[in-house]
C-alpha positions, 0 to 999 in steps of 0.5 A: 089143646093137643101137643101139635096144636100147642107147638103150632100155636107157639111157633105162630106166636113167636113168628108174629112177635118177630115180625112186629118190629119189621111191620112197625118199621115199615109203617114209619114215614121216611125222614124228609130230605132237604137239599141245601146248596149255599155252603157257608157255615153260618148260613147252614147254622141259621137255616137249621135254627129256622127249621128247629123253630118250625119243629124239625131237628136235623137227624131226628125229623129231617135230613139235609143234603149239603152241596157247594159250588163256587163255579156257577156252571156246576149248579144245574148238575148239583140240582139234578143230583139232589132231585135224583135223590128224591129230596122233599125240598130244595133251598138255594141262593139265586143261581141255585133257585133259578136252576132248580126252578128250571129243573122241576115244577113240583119239588118245592123251592125256598130261595134266599136272594139278594135280588128282586125275585119277581124281576129275576123270574123266580116268582109271579109276585111277592104276595102270591108267588104261585107255583112251587117257589117262595123264599126270602129276599134281602134286596142287596141289589137295591142297596147299591146306591145307599152304599155308594152314598155312605162311601161318599160321606166318608170320602167326599173328595174322591174323584173316582170310586172303584167297584169290584164285581163278579161278572158271572154272578146273576145279580151283578148287572142290575147291581152295577146299573143301580150304582151307575144311576146313583153315581150319575145323579151324584156326579161321581165317577166310578170304575167297574173292575171285574173279578171271578178268580183269585188272579183277577182280584189281585189284578183289579186292586193293582188297576184301581191303585194305578187309576187313583181310585179313592175308595172301593165298593165291593159287590155281590156274589158267592165267589167274592164272599168266599174271598172276603179275607183276601179282599179285606187284606188287599184293601188294607195293604193298598190303604183303600177305604171300602164298603161291602154288602155283607157284615162278614167283611167287616168282622173280617177286618173290612171298614164298613158294610150296609145291608140286611142281616143275611144270616137271619134271612137263612133262618127265615128260609128255615122256618118256611122250609119247615112250614112246607114240610108240614104241608103248606104250599110254597106258592101260598107263602108270601116272599119275606122281605127284611125289616131292618138294615145294618150299617156297621163300621170297624173303627180299628180298621179306620185307625189303621187307614188313618181315616177320621170317621165323620160324626154323622156316619158314626151316629148312623151306625147300628154297630161300631166295632172297636 
């Protein structure tokens, strides 16, 4: 090999060697990005756990874009932003999933909802969702009657029971309707109090105390959930026994809760997200429903309210917080 040819060969070899890492990098598939709209920390943790069970670790196999909005009117804007970032999948609660479905018929959507996803227009059926949407329902709306019954077991002599609800939450109307039907069958008078701001929560408690409510039934929604510590503190201040949809309220000092394990629902949503990222179609994945409901009682709170929890309720409880 002549000197010139050797130099050319070495130069060519060096250039090719330098180009290899770039070529290899270009061939690496881009890390999929998941848009996640509910922002509560334990929901995020549970979702990441589900993804991990499905074979995806955040930062290694998948990236997650988090978005948060207590103001539900901003949800469509957040969904549009996620779609502009070419996300592979969107995960959301009821308002988020509805906004995402209205915005795209192609990007997969996984919901975690307390409502009936068929009634709410998210899927065609539970067993065969069809389209680009599937997820998990913890059917909180349908549990309103059961929660009212437990509250009556605790306070059988309460002439009036107040309901605190967020009128802006999409599932509030069906939730209230379920409770009204149950209350009518029981001969129980209820008073519905709306609250979608801090001031309205304070006003609602003043109203229920002045109206002589003997107990409180707290409804659904992101806003009320974000204000759980305030609501629990007001119930304690005014000495009002209350039942909640989520266990979170009871761990924050609330009296009782009855519902599905919503944290586990987000873990299941993570598993579904992983399966979809691997290539399964959301429309082929049946909507998952809870198999267990938890009744939790905070005995310490009962003592602070000078309440004697009936033995029947204690026997029914899945967990008693001392």
